[in-house]
C-alpha positions in Angstrom: -141.2 122.3 26.2 -141.1 124.6 29.1 -138.9 127.7 29.3 -135.5 127.3 30.9 -136.8 129.5 33.8 -138.8 126.5 35.1 -136.3 123.7 34.4 -133.4 124.5 36.9 -133.5 123.2 40.4 -131.2 123.9 43.3 -130.8 122.4 46.9 -130.2 125.6 48.6 -132.6 126.0 51.5 -132.8 128.8 53.7 -136.1 127.6 55.1 -134.6 124.6 56.3 -131.6 126.3 57.9 -133.8 128.9 59.5 -135.8 126.2 61.1 -132.6 124.6 62.4 -131.3 127.9 63.9 -134.7 128.7 65.7 -134.7 125.1 67.1 -131.4 125.4 68.9 -131.2 125.3 72.7 -129.4 127.9 74.7 -126.3 125.8 75.3 -126.0 125.1 71.6 -126.2 128.8 70.7 -123.5 129.3 73.2 -121.3 126.8 71.3 -121.7 128.8 68.1 -120.8 131.9 70.0 -117.6 130.4 71.4 -116.5 129.4 67.7 -117.2 132.6 66.1 -120.4 131.4 64.4 -123.0 133.5 66.4 -123.8 135.5 63.4 -125.8 132.7 62.0 -128.3 133.0 64.9 -129.8 135.8 63.1 -130.4 134.0 59.8 -133.8 134.4 58.2 -135.5 132.4 55.5 -136.0 134.1 52.1 -136.7 133.3 48.5 -135.1 134.7 45.3 -137.3 135.0 42.2 -136.0 132.4 39.8 -136.1 134.5 36.6 -134.0 137.2 38.4 -131.5 134.7 39.9 -131.1 132.9 36.6 -130.4 136.4 34.7 -127.8 137.2 37.3 -126.1 133.7 36.7 -126.2 134.3 32.9 -124.2 137.6 33.5 -121.3 135.8 35.3 -118.0 135.4 33.4 -116.7 132.4 35.2 -113.1 132.6 33.9 -112.8 136.3 35.1 -114.8 135.8 38.3 -116.8 138.8 37.2 -120.4 139.9 36.7 -120.6 141.8 33.4 -123.7 143.3 31.7 -123.2 145.8 29.1 -121.0 148.7 30.6 -121.6 147.4 34.3 -119.1 145.0 35.8 -117.8 144.1 39.3 -115.4 141.3 40.6 -116.4 138.5 42.9 -113.8 138.4 45.5 -113.0 136.3 48.6 -113.6 139.3 50.8 -117.1 139.8 49.2 -118.0 136.1 49.8 -116.9 136.4 53.4 -119.0 139.5 54.0 -122.0 137.9 52.5 -121.8 134.5 54.2 -120.3 135.6 57.4 -118.3 132.5 57.9 -115.0 132.8 59.6 -112.3 131.9 57.1 -108.5 131.4 57.3 -105.8 130.7 54.8 -105.7 127.0 54.6 -107.2 125.9 51.3 -109.9 123.2 51.2 -109.5 120.3 48.6 -112.3 117.8 48.9 -110.6 115.4 46.5 -107.7 115.3 48.9 -109.8 115.1 52.1 -109.2 111.5 52.4 -105.4 111.9 52.8 -105.9 114.2 56.0 -105.1 112.2 59.1 -108.5 111.7 60.5 -110.3 108.4 61.2 -113.9 109.0 62.2 -113.7 105.9 64.4 -111.0 107.5 66.5 -113.4 110.4 67.5 -115.2 110.0 70.8 -118.6 110.5 69.1 -118.1 109.9 65.4 -120.7 111.6 63.1 -121.0 108.6 60.8 -118.9 105.4 60.3 -116.9 104.9 57.1 -118.9 103.8 54.0 -122.2 105.1 55.5 -124.4 108.1 54.3 -126.0 110.6 56.2 -129.2 112.4 55.0 -129.7 116.0 55.6 -132.8 115.4 57.7 -131.0 112.9 59.9 -128.0 115.2 60.3 -130.5 117.9 61.5 -132.0 115.4 64.0 -128.6 114.4 65.3 -127.7 118.2 65.5 -130.5 119.3 67.6 -130.2 116.4 70.0 -126.3 116.9 70.4 -125.0 118.7 73.5 -121.4 117.7 73.4 -119.5 120.9 72.2 -117.2 119.4 69.7 -119.7 117.1 68.1 -122.4 119.7 67.9 -120.0 122.1 66.0 -119.1 119.3 63.5 -122.7 118.6 62.9 -123.6 122.2 62.6 -120.9 122.9 60.1 -122.0 119.9 58.0 -125.7 121.1 58.1 -124.8 124.7 57.3 -122.4 123.4 54.3 -125.3 121.2 53.1 -128.0 123.7 53.1 -126.8 127.3 52.4 -122.9 127.4 52.2 -122.0 124.7 49.7 -125.2 122.5 49.1 -124.8 119.9 46.7 -127.5 118.4 44.3 -128.0 115.5 46.7 -130.1 115.2 49.7 -127.3 113.9 51.8 -124.5 115.9 53.6 -121.1 115.8 52.2 -118.9 113.6 54.3 -115.8 114.7 52.5 -115.9 117.7 54.7 -115.4 115.5 58.0 -111.6 115.5 57.9 -111.7 119.4 57.9 -114.1 119.3 60.9 -112.2 116.7 63.1 -110.4 119.4 65.1 -113.0 122.1 65.8 -110.5 124.5 67.1 -109.0 124.5 63.6 -112.3 125.0 61.7 -111.8 128.9 61.4 -108.2 128.2 59.9 -109.7 126.9 56.6 -110.4 129.2 53.7 -114.3 128.4 53.5 -115.0 131.7 51.6 -112.7 130.7 48.6 -113.9 127.2 48.6 -117.7 128.4 48.4 -116.8 130.8 45.6 -115.0 128.0 43.7 -117.9 125.8 43.9 -120.4 128.6 42.8 -118.3 129.3 39.7 -118.2 125.5 39.0 -122.0 125.2 39.1 -122.5 128.4 37.1 -120.3 127.0 34.4 -122.4 123.8 34.4 -125.7 125.8 34.3 -124.4 128.0 31.5 -123.3 125.0 29.5 -126.8 123.5 30.0 -128.6 126.5 28.8 -126.2 126.8 25.7 -127.0 123.1 24.8 -130.8 123.8 24.6 -131.4 120.6 26.4 -135.0 119.9 26.9 -134.6 118.2 30.3 -134.0 119.6 33.8 -130.8 120.5 35.6 -129.9 120.3 39.2 -127.5 122.9 40.4 -125.5 123.1 43.6 -123.8 125.8 45.6 -124.9 129.0 47.2 -126.4 130.7 44.0 -128.4 133.3 46.0 -124.9 134.8 47.0 -124.7 136.0 43.3 -128.1 137.9 43.6 -127.1 139.4 46.9 -123.8 140.7 45.3 -125.7 142.1 42.4 -128.2 144.2 44.4 -125.5 145.5 46.6 -123.8 146.6 43.4 -126.8 148.6 41.9 -127.8 152.1 42.8 -130.8 152.2 45.0 -129.9 155.3 47.0 -131.8 158.0 45.4 -135.0 157.2 43.4 -136.0 154.1 45.3 -134.8 154.9 48.8 -138.4 155.9 50.0 -140.2 152.9 48.6 -138.2 150.0 50.2 -135.6 149.9 52.9 -132.9 147.4 52.4 -130.8 146.5 55.4 -127.0 146.3 54.5 -125.9 144.7 57.9 -123.5 142.0 57.9 -123.3 139.0 57.1 -125.5 140.0 54.1 -127.1 136.5 53.8 -128.6 137.0 57.4 -130.0 140.3 56.6 -131.8 140.0 53.3 -135.5 139.1 52.8 -137.8 138.0 50.1 -139.2 141.5 49.8 -135.6 142.8 49.1 -135.3 140.5 46.1 -138.7 141.0 44.8 -138.2 144.8 45.1 -134.8 144.9 43.2 -136.1 142.5 40.6 -139.2 144.8 40.0 -137.4 148.2 39.7 -134.5 146.5 37.6 -136.8 144.7 35.1 -136.3 145.7 31.5 -139.8 146.0 30.1 -138.7 146.7 26.7 -138.1 142.9 26.4 -141.7 141.4 26.6 -140.6 137.9 26.2 -138.0 136.2 28.4 -137.4 138.2 31.8 -134.7 140.5 31.5 -133.0 142.9 33.9 -130.1 145.3 34.4 -131.5 148.8 33.9 -130.4 150.1 37.3 -127.2 152.2 37.3 -124.0 151.0 38.9 -123.8 152.3 42.4 -121.2 155.2 42.6 -120.2 154.1 46.1 -120.3 150.4 46.4 -122.0 149.0 49.4 -118.9 146.6 50.0 -116.8 149.8 50.3 -119.1 151.2 53.0 -119.0 147.8 54.7 -115.2 148.0 54.8 -115.3 151.4 56.4 -118.0 150.3 58.8 -116.0 147.2 59.9 -112.9 149.3 60.2 -114.6 151.8 62.5 -116.1 148.9 64.6 -112.5 147.3 64.8 -110.8 150.6 65.9 -113.5 151.0 68.6 -113.0 147.5 70.0 -109.3 148.2 70.2 -109.6 151.3 72.5 -109.3 149.2 75.8 -106.1 147.6 74.4 -104.8 150.9 73.3 -105.3 152.4 76.7 -103.5 149.5 78.2 -100.7 149.7 75.8 -100.4 153.5 76.6 -100.0 152.9 80.3 -97.4 150.0 79.8 -95.3 152.1 77.3 -95.4 155.2 79.6 -94.3 153.2 82.6 -91.5 151.5 80.6 -90.4 154.9 79.3 -90.3 156.3 82.8 -88.4 153.3 84.3 -85.7 153.4 81.6 -85.7 157.1 81.2 -86.8 156.8 77.4 -89.5 159.4 77.5 -87.8 161.6 74.9 -87.5 158.6 72.6 -90.9 157.1 72.9 -93.0 160.3 73.3 -92.6 161.2 69.4 -93.6 157.6 68.6 -96.7 157.7 70.8 -97.7 161.1 69.3 -97.5 159.8 65.8 -99.7 156.7 66.8 -102.2 159.1 68.1 -102.4 161.2 65.0 -103.1 158.1 62.9 -106.4 157.7 64.9 -109.6 159.5 63.9 -110.1 162.7 66.1 -113.3 161.4 67.9 -111.3 158.3 69.1 -108.2 160.2 70.3 -110.3 161.7 73.1 -111.4 158.4 74.3 -107.7 157.3 74.9 -106.7 160.4 76.9 -103.0 160.5 76.2 
């Protein structure tokens, strides 16, 4: 009987999605930019060492949405998932078992993806996607391919058509909570995996979901800032899933390996990062957001000053404007020129 490390299979395929991205035409790339999906254009293929990935999965406490290994722990959150996947997410929940109740008949669409009762393989979906130049139809197919290969891949080689009702109105795609949906599916599959390992079943198990997300979250959590900074440079650009490499995973797996356990591969010797990378990303994103707001702030300044002069409200509004200015970082105050 083989070890459990060689008995787990999963459908996640960065190679397939990478090939799709690099096969898109210029107009198709433009569609992605229009709908806030342009971050996927930088997606690169990668592999996660299976022993390392399975060790990480084994340390997940599903009921607490938490990674825990000895004294080290961190929570998996919706924000974390969004930073890793980079998919725009709103607040409307996704319930696939209720998808059929949504008012959407594929036959009513100008260019339906598939007729009711039919199946669509991932290969055929990719073929249709690359040949599609109608904006709405392309976005629907792109989402189906992304969901089926990297975001929420199932254990089947078919796209999950239960998502179609959530893609019928492409203008509303970003309103749905894809991040929470992906996280919930990951935990469901982790629970299935852990049950399989506990049962000591001698067969194989096929696991769905974006399992590499767990490994990305883990190596963003450990401290690589001092002793290992000169050996390998990891990019922490967002979204994380588009900025990781096979070399990153191999490096972290090697330096985190617990060599005191000569049998089954074990990891977890690295210290917890004092300043978590996700905190760094929040600060970085906040800085970029404020910078992007400078033109709007300048416009608002002009409108308020004109309004104050027109209605002789300068004495009332001036203190408010001063307080708003104080709240900005000093290097940004100068750019607005109050």
